[in-house]
Backbone as a chain_set.jsonl record, in Angstrom:
{"seq": "XXXXXXXXXXXXXXXXXXXXXXXXXXXXXXXXXXXXXXXXXXXXXXXXXXXXXXXXXXXXXXXXXXXXXXXXXXXXXXXXXXXXXXXXXXXXXXXXXXXXXXXXXXXXXXXXXXXXXXXXXXXXXXXXXXXXXXXXXXXXXXXXXXXXXXXXXXXXXXXXXXXXXXXXXXXXXXXXXXXXXXXXXXXXXXXXXXXX", "coords": {"N": [[-6.323, -1.289, -5.873], [-5.507, -1.645, -2.46], [-7.033, -3.85, -0.226], [-6.704, -4.54, 2.857], [-8.013, -5.971, 4.89], [-9.652, -7.768, 3.515], [-7.664, -9.18, 2.155], [-6.245, -10.357, 4.314], [-8.289, -12.016, 5.243], [-8.574, -13.806, 3.089], [-6.044, -15.079, 3.21], [-6.161, -16.168, 5.803], [-8.192, -17.971, 5.394], [-6.921, -19.932, 4.038], [-6.506, -19.603, 1.351], [-5.199, -18.472, -1.898], [-3.173, -15.632, -2.588], [-2.208, -13.191, -4.978], [0.564, -11.279, -5.096], [2.705, -8.323, -5.055], [6.29, -8.466, -4.753], [9.673, -8.036, -3.524], [11.015, -8.976, -5.631], [9.621, -10.427, -8.033], [6.14, -10.729, -9.147], [4.283, -12.724, -6.886], [2.86, -15.841, -5.691], [1.123, -16.111, -2.709], [0.511, -17.652, 0.429], [-0.833, -19.117, 3.436], [1.715, -20.443, 5.292], [1.505, -22.276, 7.285], [-0.636, -23.843, 6.915], [-1.904, -26.806, 5.735], [-3.693, -27.158, 3.628], [-3.358, -24.849, 2.129], [-0.806, -25.251, 1.084], [-1.268, -27.448, -0.607], [-3.025, -26.227, -2.385], [-1.388, -24.308, -3.665], [0.501, -26.013, -4.869], [-1.204, -27.395, -6.652], [-2.126, -25.271, -8.236], [0.218, -24.397, -9.48], [0.967, -26.672, -10.731], [2.915, -28.337, -9.615], [5.497, -30.084, -7.809], [7.466, -29.182, -6.184], [9.72, -28.046, -3.549], [8.747, -25.319, -1.37], [9.598, -21.901, -0.655], [9.558, -19.811, 2.289], [8.416, -16.652, 3.621], [9.375, -14.34, 6.14], [8.913, -11.881, 8.791], [10.458, -11.123, 10.875], [13.173, -11.785, 13.191], [12.288, -13.229, 15.337], [10.082, -14.592, 14.305], [11.423, -16.138, 12.437], [12.997, -17.773, 14.135], [11.016, -19.247, 15.31], [10.299, -21.193, 13.502], [12.47, -22.674, 12.782], [15.072, -25.088, 13.47], [17.643, -24.568, 14.18], [19.933, -21.8, 14.195], [22.864, -20.968, 12.901], [26.082, -19.407, 13.778], [27.311, -18.182, 11.562], [25.176, -17.934, 9.779], [23.706, -16.084, 11.261], [25.405, -13.823, 11.107], [25.237, -13.282, 8.348], [22.495, -12.741, 8.075], [22.313, -10.437, 9.701], [23.827, -8.686, 8.187], [22.582, -8.535, 5.624], [19.7, -8.936, 5.525], [16.531, -7.129, 5.679], [16.127, -8.545, 2.389], [16.762, -9.632, -1.046], [17.472, -12.28, -0.534], [17.548, -15.65, 0.009], [17.859, -18.052, 2.501], [18.842, -21.335, 3.331], [17.556, -23.122, 5.992], [17.638, -25.413, 8.786], [14.657, -26.997, 9.337], [11.983, -26.931, 11.805], [9.527, -28.902, 13.656], [7.237, -27.441, 13.229], [7.024, -26.844, 10.633], [5.41, -28.046, 7.869], [5.94, -31.177, 6.301], [5.149, -31.369, 3.647], [5.59, -28.879, 2.646], [8.33, -28.685, 2.306], [8.73, -30.858, 0.816], [9.667, -33.176, 2.016], [12.325, -32.636, 2.623], [14.856, -31.8, 5.067], [15.442, -29.196, 5.195], [14.446, -25.745, 4.904], [13.787, -23.062, 2.752], [14.168, -19.695, 3.568], [13.223, -16.269, 3.663], [13.578, -12.793, 4.315], [11.713, -10.38, 3.094], [12.593, -7.411, 1.243], [10.55, -5.341, 1.353], [8.172, -3.139, 2.139], [5.354, -3.318, 2.226], [4.92, -6.149, 2.212], [6.286, -6.92, 4.565], [4.787, -5.559, 6.466], [2.317, -6.805, 6.068], [2.984, -9.45, 6.824], [3.553, -9.007, 9.534], [1.006, -8.296, 10.445], [-0.422, -10.622, 9.825], [0.979, -12.459, 11.263], [2.232, -14.897, 10.961], [4.381, -17.052, 9.001], [4.488, -16.78, 5.39], [3.932, -18.763, 2.49], [5.905, -18.249, -0.342], [5.862, -18.05, -3.689], [6.801, -18.068, -7.105], [4.632, -16.463, -9.48], [3.677, -18.318, -11.576], [3.052, -21.072, -13.829], [4.811, -24.076, -13.242], [8.051, -24.121, -14.672], [7.35, -22.247, -16.585], [7.598, -18.751, -17.66], [8.503, -16.271, -15.175], [6.382, -13.675, -13.77], [6.167, -10.156, -14.304], [4.253, -8.296, -14.482], [0.703, -7.969, -14.016], [-0.864, -8.428, -16.27], [0.434, -10.428, -17.605], [-0.244, -12.744, -16.418], [-0.999, -16.18, -16.279], [-3.968, -17.565, -17.569], [-5.143, -19.923, -16.7], [-3.881, -20.322, -14.247], [-4.839, -18.113, -12.902], [-7.411, -18.798, -12.112], [-7.104, -20.084, -9.717], [-6.591, -18.201, -7.851], [-7.466, -16.038, -5.189], [-7.23, -13.402, -4.464], [-5.951, -10.419, -5.82], [-3.331, -8.13, -5.919], [-2.449, -5.412, -7.586], [0.285, -3.569, -8.536], [1.337, -2.468, -10.748], [4.052, -2.593, -13.178], [6.843, -4.635, -12.322], [10.385, -4.837, -11.582], [12.362, -7.458, -12.883], [13.853, -9.231, -10.672], [16.134, -11.561, -9.628], [16.165, -13.691, -6.836], [18.769, -14.514, -4.509], [20.023, -17.661, -3.523], [21.23, -19.409, -0.783], [23.203, -21.855, 1.019], [24.279, -22.512, 4.275], [26.656, -24.099, 5.962], [28.684, -26.04, 8.189], [30.445, -23.897, 8.624], [30.724, -22.791, 6.101], [29.813, -21.198, 3.063], [27.57, -21.934, 0.528], [26.62, -21.09, -2.684], [23.595, -21.526, -4.141], [21.817, -20.515, -5.979], [22.471, -17.875, -8.072], [21.472, -15.036, -8.481], [20.894, -11.578, -7.454], [22.602, -10.872, -5.322], [24.834, -12.507, -5.133], [27.568, -11.983, -5.955], [28.298, -9.954, -4.192], [28.117, -11.267, -1.725], [30.113, -13.177, -2.064], [32.298, -11.5, -2.058], [32.117, -10.129, 0.427], [32.159, -12.216, 2.241], [34.38, -13.822, 1.682], [36.205, -15.522, 2.941], [34.666, -17.603, 3.771], [33.817, -19.005, 1.633]], "CA": [[-6.355, -0.723, -4.529], [-5.301, -2.674, -1.448], [-8.013, -4.056, 0.852], [-5.917, -5.389, 3.749], [-8.904, -6.882, 5.636], [-10.043, -8.839, 2.583], [-6.455, -9.969, 1.908], [-6.001, -11.18, 5.513], [-9.319, -13.064, 5.282], [-8.183, -14.791, 2.067], [-4.913, -15.845, 3.743], [-6.648, -16.942, 6.957], [-9.045, -19.051, 4.871], [-6.087, -20.922, 3.349], [-6.562, -19.374, -0.095], [-3.985, -17.915, -2.512], [-3.161, -14.232, -3.028], [-1.147, -12.787, -5.907], [1.049, -10.02, -4.511], [4.042, -7.895, -5.467], [7.347, -8.682, -3.753], [10.877, -7.273, -3.891], [11.587, -9.612, -6.828], [8.573, -10.412, -9.069], [4.856, -11.063, -8.534], [4.325, -14.068, -6.316], [1.699, -16.45, -5.038], [1.338, -16.147, -1.27], [-0.519, -18.376, 1.174], [-0.464, -19.459, 4.812], [2.725, -21.51, 5.31], [1.204, -23.221, 8.369], [-1.903, -24.509, 6.567], [-1.613, -27.863, 4.741], [-4.55, -26.937, 2.454], [-2.715, -23.788, 1.328], [0.32, -25.876, 0.371], [-1.861, -28.242, -1.705], [-3.595, -25.308, -3.382], [-0.293, -23.728, -4.473], [1.023, -27.108, -5.701], [-2.172, -27.632, -7.737], [-2.153, -24.09, -9.113], [1.471, -24.336, -10.237], [1.227, -28.016, -11.292], [4.278, -28.503, -9.133], [5.761, -30.86, -6.596], [8.772, -28.689, -5.714], [9.656, -27.39, -2.233], [8.438, -23.887, -1.377], [10.256, -21.089, 0.363], [8.628, -18.997, 3.061], [8.902, -15.326, 3.993], [9.137, -13.948, 7.535], [9.075, -10.437, 8.984], [11.285, -10.836, 12.045], [14.026, -12.876, 13.666], [11.451, -14.04, 16.234], [9.308, -15.494, 13.444], [12.405, -17.081, 11.881], [13.378, -18.74, 15.182], [9.861, -20.084, 15.645], [10.095, -22.246, 12.493], [13.749, -23.319, 12.462], [15.608, -25.843, 14.608], [18.894, -23.924, 14.6], [20.498, -20.714, 13.381], [24.285, -20.963, 13.297], [26.708, -18.078, 13.911], [27.549, -17.601, 10.241], [23.851, -17.515, 9.293], [23.375, -14.843, 11.994], [26.197, -12.726, 10.513], [24.678, -12.999, 7.019], [21.196, -12.095, 8.321], [22.566, -9.08, 10.208], [24.406, -7.856, 7.124], [21.79, -8.388, 4.397], [18.227, -8.93, 5.603], [15.68, -7.722, 4.64], [16.758, -8.476, 1.07], [16.396, -10.679, -2.006], [18.364, -13.388, -0.172], [16.927, -16.804, 0.654], [18.838, -18.905, 3.191], [18.31, -22.631, 3.763], [17.676, -23.411, 7.429], [17.04, -26.672, 9.23], [13.301, -26.691, 9.796], [11.512, -27.667, 12.973], [8.293, -29.653, 13.36], [6.131, -26.539, 12.871], [7.001, -26.781, 9.163], [4.81, -29.231, 7.256], [6.833, -31.874, 5.357], [4.706, -31.099, 2.274], [6.16, -27.597, 2.244], [9.719, -28.92, 1.892], [8.7, -32.125, 0.056], [10.45, -34.191, 2.729], [13.681, -32.188, 2.977], [14.971, -31.251, 6.431], [15.746, -27.771, 5.053], [13.42, -24.854, 4.358], [14.299, -21.772, 2.296], [13.473, -18.593, 4.243], [13.662, -14.948, 3.236], [12.895, -11.611, 4.845], [11.676, -9.547, 1.887], [12.873, -5.983, 1.353], [9.321, -4.811, 0.787], [7.412, -2.671, 3.312], [3.998, -3.876, 2.179], [4.962, -7.562, 2.629], [6.683, -6.988, 5.972], [3.619, -5.112, 7.225], [1.332, -7.893, 5.96], [3.465, -10.561, 7.659], [3.356, -8.615, 10.938], [-0.439, -8.376, 10.739], [-0.827, -12.039, 9.716], [1.678, -13.054, 12.408], [2.7, -16.246, 10.597], [5.069, -16.971, 7.704], [3.726, -17.045, 4.167], [4.573, -19.389, 1.33], [6.153, -17.294, -1.409], [6.209, -18.828, -4.878], [6.609, -17.229, -8.295], [3.265, -16.556, -10.006], [3.708, -18.935, -12.901], [3.032, -22.533, -13.875], [6.2, -24.555, -13.179], [8.851, -24.069, -15.909], [6.971, -21.107, -17.436], [8.302, -17.523, -17.253], [7.97, -15.51, -14.041], [5.653, -12.509, -14.283], [6.518, -8.851, -13.732], [3.028, -7.488, -14.466], [-0.493, -8.815, -13.877], [-1.411, -8.813, -17.585], [1.149, -11.624, -18.084], [-0.693, -13.876, -15.603], [-1.613, -17.3, -16.983], [-5.421, -17.608, -17.303], [-5.413, -21.158, -15.927], [-3.392, -20.057, -12.887], [-5.704, -17.071, -12.322], [-8.599, -19.444, -11.537], [-6.771, -20.577, -8.372], [-6.201, -17.053, -7.014], [-8.628, -15.391, -4.567], [-7.0, -11.963, -4.264], [-4.841, -9.885, -6.635], [-2.929, -6.742, -5.624], [-1.697, -4.973, -8.761], [0.993, -2.291, -8.351], [2.002, -2.137, -12.011], [5.186, -3.425, -13.613], [7.97, -4.795, -11.399], [11.65, -5.26, -12.186], [12.599, -8.9, -12.724], [15.064, -9.404, -9.863], [16.233, -12.945, -9.132], [16.705, -13.767, -5.476], [19.94, -15.368, -4.309], [19.752, -18.772, -2.598], [22.481, -19.949, -0.228], [23.197, -22.816, 2.123], [25.387, -22.206, 5.184], [26.848, -25.317, 6.748], [30.088, -26.303, 8.535], [31.191, -22.642, 8.473], [30.971, -22.593, 4.67], [28.65, -20.703, 2.305], [27.418, -22.454, -0.834], [25.604, -20.359, -3.451], [22.806, -22.49, -4.921], [21.281, -19.75, -7.111], [23.25, -16.635, -8.005], [20.67, -13.849, -8.194], [21.463, -10.239, -7.395], [23.554, -10.642, -4.227], [25.896, -13.52, -5.087], [28.922, -11.399, -6.037], [28.529, -9.209, -2.948], [28.355, -12.261, -0.665], [31.451, -13.744, -2.333], [33.28, -10.482, -1.67], [32.011, -9.827, 1.863], [32.396, -13.42, 3.061], [35.252, -14.685, 0.863], [36.884, -16.552, 3.751], [33.72, -18.705, 4.047], [33.365, -19.584, 0.357]], "C": [[-6.29, -1.842, -3.48], [-6.439, -2.673, -0.428], [-7.387, -5.057, 1.819], [-6.788, -6.387, 4.511], [-9.325, -8.058, 4.76], [-8.846, -9.775, 2.33], [-6.159, -10.891, 3.102], [-7.032, -12.303, 5.623], [-8.997, -14.187, 4.294], [-7.063, -15.69, 2.609], [-5.336, -16.716, 4.926], [-7.531, -18.105, 6.542], [-8.256, -20.106, 4.094], [-6.067, -20.768, 1.843], [-5.304, -18.639, -0.572], [-4.192, -16.453, -2.896], [-1.995, -14.024, -3.982], [-0.708, -11.383, -5.501], [2.403, -9.633, -5.089], [5.048, -8.214, -4.364], [8.536, -7.81, -4.145], [11.603, -7.925, -5.066], [10.57, -9.507, -7.973], [7.221, -10.603, -8.367], [4.911, -12.503, -8.041], [2.97, -14.533, -5.833], [2.032, -16.563, -3.558], [0.172, -16.852, -0.592], [0.047, -18.745, 2.541], [0.484, -20.663, 4.828], [2.444, -22.564, 6.377], [-0.057, -24.041, 8.091], [-1.657, -25.525, 5.448], [-2.474, -27.708, 3.482], [-3.95, -25.873, 1.53], [-1.588, -24.357, 0.475], [-0.209, -26.655, -0.826], [-2.391, -27.332, -2.804], [-2.508, -24.706, -4.268], [0.315, -24.793, -5.383], [0.105, -27.361, -6.898], [-2.157, -26.484, -8.743], [-0.937, -24.062, -10.033], [1.792, -25.634, -10.975], [2.645, -28.435, -10.917], [4.345, -29.446, -7.944], [7.134, -30.479, -6.039], [8.614, -28.075, -4.323], [9.369, -25.892, -2.385], [9.3, -23.158, -0.362], [9.181, -20.316, 1.116], [9.267, -17.648, 3.354], [8.486, -15.026, 5.427], [9.39, -12.448, 7.671], [10.005, -10.093, 10.133], [12.157, -12.04, 12.385], [13.239, -13.795, 14.598], [10.651, -15.051, 15.421], [10.226, -16.551, 12.834], [12.721, -18.185, 12.895], [12.258, -19.721, 15.489], [9.709, -21.287, 14.703], [11.383, -22.951, 12.081], [14.273, -24.051, 13.693], [16.944, -25.285, 15.069], [19.258, -22.805, 13.637], [21.951, -20.607, 13.815], [24.875, -19.556, 13.24], [26.925, -17.395, 12.562], [26.222, -17.146, 9.608], [23.447, -16.199, 9.96], [24.116, -13.643, 11.4], [25.607, -12.299, 9.164], [23.334, -12.27, 7.154], [21.396, -10.646, 8.751], [23.041, -8.143, 9.1], [23.403, -7.553, 5.997], [20.275, -8.269, 4.57], [17.709, -7.595, 6.111], [16.277, -7.502, 3.245], [16.256, -9.619, 0.187], [17.301, -11.908, -1.789], [17.593, -14.458, 0.592], [18.03, -17.68, 1.241], [18.157, -20.218, 3.56], [18.602, -22.824, 5.243], [17.158, -24.81, 7.704], [15.689, -26.348, 9.841], [13.022, -27.396, 11.124], [10.155, -28.29, 12.663], [7.062, -28.765, 13.144], [5.991, -26.402, 11.35], [6.502, -28.108, 8.619], [5.792, -29.851, 6.252], [6.443, -31.625, 3.906], [5.262, -29.787, 1.742], [7.569, -27.787, 1.689], [9.859, -30.176, 1.035], [9.677, -33.137, 0.671], [11.856, -33.771, 3.112], [13.7, -31.682, 4.421], [15.243, -29.747, 6.405], [14.561, -27.008, 4.481], [14.1, -23.548, 3.954], [13.478, -20.654, 2.924], [14.102, -17.262, 3.841], [12.904, -13.889, 4.023], [12.882, -10.587, 3.717], [11.927, -8.071, 2.184], [11.706, -5.224, 0.717], [8.408, -4.436, 1.962], [6.009, -3.255, 3.373], [3.991, -5.319, 2.694], [5.335, -7.705, 4.105], [5.518, -6.591, 6.876], [2.532, -6.198, 7.228], [1.717, -9.068, 6.858], [3.299, -10.242, 9.147], [1.892, -8.711, 11.347], [-0.916, -9.834, 10.759], [-0.209, -12.866, 10.848], [2.078, -14.517, 12.207], [3.477, -16.115, 9.292], [4.124, -17.283, 6.551], [4.575, -17.838, 3.187], [4.743, -18.283, 0.298], [6.652, -18.081, -2.616], [5.944, -17.981, -6.112], [5.244, -17.521, -8.937], [3.262, -17.072, -11.444], [3.519, -20.444, -12.756], [4.499, -22.974, -13.899], [6.822, -24.622, -14.579], [8.395, -23.011, -16.92], [7.704, -19.863, -16.914], [7.654, -16.894, -16.026], [7.279, -14.264, -14.58], [6.033, -11.233, -13.526], [5.346, -7.875, -13.821], [1.824, -8.433, -14.559], [-1.03, -9.263, -15.244], [-0.688, -10.016, -18.195], [0.7, -12.901, -17.353], [-1.402, -14.923, -16.451], [-3.092, -17.425, -16.585], [-5.81, -18.823, -16.458], [-5.022, -20.959, -14.457], [-4.311, -19.084, -12.156], [-6.921, -17.67, -11.616], [-8.375, -19.902, -10.092], [-6.543, -19.444, -7.364], [-7.438, -16.315, -6.502], [-8.457, -13.894, -4.356], [-5.797, -11.534, -5.098], [-4.591, -8.426, -6.233], [-1.961, -6.303, -6.72], [-1.046, -3.614, -8.473], [1.745, -1.889, -9.621], [3.201, -3.037, -12.281], [6.3, -3.441, -12.568], [9.234, -5.115, -12.181], [11.833, -6.748, -11.926], [13.929, -9.091, -11.99], [15.083, -10.829, -9.324], [16.808, -12.926, -7.726], [17.883, -14.741, -5.448], [19.582, -16.427, -3.283], [21.072, -19.342, -2.106], [22.206, -21.007, 0.846], [24.442, -22.526, 2.961], [25.548, -23.392, 6.125], [28.341, -25.54, 6.986], [30.983, -25.085, 8.272], [31.561, -22.328, 7.022], [29.677, -22.141, 3.992], [28.676, -21.323, 0.909], [26.311, -21.673, -1.523], [24.897, -21.343, -4.377], [22.112, -21.822, -6.111], [21.863, -18.349, -7.01], [22.429, -15.406, -7.636], [21.51, -12.59, -8.043], [22.634, -10.112, -6.421], [24.784, -11.547, -4.229], [27.299, -12.919, -5.066], [29.279, -10.651, -4.757], [28.846, -10.172, -1.797], [29.753, -12.862, -0.826], [32.549, -12.783, -1.882], [33.291, -10.286, -0.144], [32.391, -11.014, 2.752], [33.365, -14.381, 2.376], [35.942, -15.781, 1.663], [35.988, -17.749, 4.064], [33.264, -19.414, 2.771], [34.121, -20.883, 0.067]], "O": [[-6.957, -2.867, -3.62], [-6.767, -1.64, 0.156], [-7.515, -6.268, 1.638], [-6.366, -7.518, 4.755], [-9.35, -9.203, 5.212], [-8.997, -10.997, 2.297], [-5.857, -12.07, 2.916], [-6.7, -13.411, 6.044], [-9.128, -15.367, 4.618], [-7.126, -16.912, 2.482], [-4.917, -17.868, 5.035], [-7.615, -19.11, 7.248], [-8.832, -21.053, 3.559], [-5.662, -21.684, 1.127], [-4.46, -18.237, 0.23], [-5.227, -16.077, -3.446], [-0.927, -14.61, -3.81], [-1.487, -10.43, -5.551], [3.158, -10.486, -5.554], [4.699, -8.232, -3.184], [8.411, -6.941, -5.008], [12.683, -7.479, -5.454], [10.656, -8.592, -8.792], [7.16, -10.636, -7.138], [5.497, -13.379, -8.679], [2.061, -13.737, -5.597], [3.1, -17.054, -3.193], [-0.987, -16.684, -0.971], [1.256, -18.689, 2.764], [0.106, -21.764, 4.428], [3.067, -23.626, 6.38], [-0.488, -24.834, 8.928], [-1.251, -25.155, 4.347], [-2.043, -28.08, 2.39], [-4.027, -25.985, 0.306], [-1.432, -24.001, -0.693], [0.327, -26.545, -1.929], [-2.236, -27.615, -3.992], [-2.682, -24.603, -5.482], [0.615, -24.513, -6.543], [0.577, -27.521, -8.024], [-2.174, -26.707, -9.954], [-1.049, -23.743, -11.217], [2.753, -25.703, -11.742], [3.451, -28.827, -11.761], [3.39, -29.588, -7.181], [7.863, -31.314, -5.505], [7.526, -27.636, -3.952], [9.708, -25.283, -3.4], [9.685, -23.722, 0.663], [8.049, -20.181, 0.652], [10.49, -17.508, 3.341], [7.401, -15.402, 5.87], [9.994, -11.823, 6.799], [10.315, -8.923, 10.355], [11.913, -13.157, 11.928], [13.492, -14.999, 14.644], [10.551, -16.22, 15.794], [9.851, -17.719, 12.726], [12.714, -19.371, 12.563], [12.499, -20.865, 15.874], [9.072, -22.279, 15.057], [11.384, -23.739, 11.135], [13.956, -23.68, 14.823], [17.343, -25.495, 16.215], [18.946, -22.847, 12.447], [22.245, -20.211, 14.942], [24.25, -18.63, 12.722], [26.746, -16.184, 12.434], [26.165, -16.091, 8.976], [22.911, -15.306, 9.305], [23.53, -12.577, 11.211], [25.493, -11.107, 8.876], [23.069, -11.304, 6.438], [20.74, -9.74, 8.238], [22.7, -6.96, 9.081], [23.379, -6.438, 5.475], [19.635, -7.548, 3.805], [18.391, -6.963, 6.917], [16.844, -6.45, 2.949], [15.448, -10.449, 0.605], [17.82, -12.489, -2.743], [17.057, -14.209, 1.673], [19.006, -18.007, 0.566], [17.026, -20.218, 4.045], [19.743, -22.706, 5.688], [16.337, -25.335, 6.951], [15.589, -25.526, 10.752], [13.726, -28.327, 11.511], [9.684, -28.214, 11.529], [5.967, -29.273, 12.902], [4.98, -25.913, 10.848], [7.089, -29.16, 8.872], [6.4, -29.14, 5.452], [7.298, -31.662, 3.022], [5.39, -29.604, 0.532], [7.956, -27.131, 0.722], [10.953, -30.518, 0.587], [10.4, -33.844, -0.03], [12.523, -34.485, 3.86], [12.69, -31.198, 4.932], [15.272, -29.097, 7.45], [13.779, -27.536, 3.69], [14.891, -22.992, 4.715], [12.25, -20.65, 2.833], [15.318, -17.137, 3.7], [11.732, -14.068, 4.356], [13.914, -9.989, 3.411], [11.53, -7.553, 3.228], [11.856, -4.562, -0.31], [7.932, -5.308, 2.689], [5.533, -3.64, 4.44], [3.15, -5.675, 3.52], [4.755, -8.528, 4.814], [5.29, -7.206, 7.918], [1.912, -6.47, 8.257], [0.874, -9.616, 7.568], [2.942, -11.122, 9.931], [1.573, -9.151, 12.452], [-1.717, -10.221, 11.61], [-0.797, -13.838, 11.321], [2.239, -15.269, 13.168], [3.259, -15.162, 8.544], [3.107, -17.956, 6.717], [5.779, -17.616, 3.067], [3.837, -17.477, 0.086], [7.717, -18.697, -2.576], [4.956, -17.248, -6.155], [4.768, -18.656, -8.939], [2.899, -16.364, -12.384], [3.79, -21.018, -11.701], [5.334, -22.31, -14.513], [6.209, -25.108, -15.53], [8.985, -22.888, -17.993], [8.347, -19.908, -15.866], [6.438, -16.961, -15.843], [7.545, -13.838, -15.704], [6.194, -11.227, -12.306], [5.424, -6.761, -13.303], [1.914, -9.534, -15.101], [-1.587, -10.354, -15.363], [-1.146, -10.567, -19.196], [1.195, -13.994, -17.631], [-2.291, -14.602, -17.239], [-3.422, -17.393, -15.4], [-6.698, -18.746, -15.61], [-5.741, -21.375, -13.549], [-4.534, -19.207, -10.951], [-7.406, -17.111, -10.632], [-9.33, -20.085, -9.337], [-6.329, -19.693, -6.178], [-8.346, -16.003, -7.273], [-9.434, -13.191, -4.098], [-4.757, -12.192, -5.091], [-5.507, -7.605, -6.211], [-0.817, -6.754, -6.779], [-1.737, -2.632, -8.202], [2.668, -1.076, -9.577], [3.341, -4.104, -11.684], [6.656, -2.407, -12.003], [9.166, -5.605, -13.308], [11.488, -7.237, -10.85], [14.994, -9.111, -12.608], [14.151, -11.251, -8.64], [17.796, -12.246, -7.449], [17.97, -15.664, -6.258], [18.918, -16.136, -2.288], [21.932, -19.713, -2.905], [21.148, -21.042, 1.474], [25.528, -22.319, 2.418], [24.694, -23.655, 6.972], [29.164, -25.27, 6.112], [32.103, -25.208, 7.776], [32.576, -21.686, 6.751], [28.592, -22.633, 4.303], [29.68, -21.245, 0.201], [25.192, -21.597, -1.016], [25.509, -21.919, -5.276], [21.849, -22.467, -7.126], [21.755, -17.707, -5.965], [22.663, -14.797, -6.592], [22.672, -12.54, -8.446], [23.557, -9.334, -6.661], [25.682, -11.366, -3.407], [28.128, -13.31, -4.244], [30.418, -10.706, -4.293], [29.742, -9.912, -0.994], [30.483, -13.033, 0.151], [33.594, -13.204, -1.388], [34.35, -10.282, 0.483], [32.88, -10.838, 3.868], [33.207, -15.598, 2.467], [36.233, -16.851, 1.128], [36.459, -18.777, 4.553], [32.425, -20.313, 2.821], [33.883, -21.52, -0.959]]}, "num_chains": 1, "name": "protein.A"}
């Protein structure tokens, strides 16, 4: 059962929540809190960049240094969806989140619960698969690694999810590069073939 007040307190305290998304179960934490970033890195035994999720174009603009015309077209056509786009970050994004890269992966999830949570929280959330790095992603809570569970302060279980891989793209110099295929890659190739 969802306790939204408890969940918001966990996120505001810089702790980690395990939540369903439009892909698989994920670890979520405050993307603007450096302690949250460290906690997710420690939990996952990882030093990889993290993507963030937003609920609106206003939130997107607040954390990026530019959104080009082609990115705007793609956003208008597909978001909210299982599509992560690399944007040039601004100085509101902690370097530890991107591990020094000037780019940050951002997604607007196609999930009413997450969009509602993001609107209430009013800040982007780190979204990372709920697994130790290089282990399998999880589609139900009973598959959660016991070691990882120790790092999590809130779990919202909605049963089994479909394992849907998100698509990751980079849009630069009027060209789209698909970095991870996922569900939408073929559609993007078809809809935007002149930019491939």
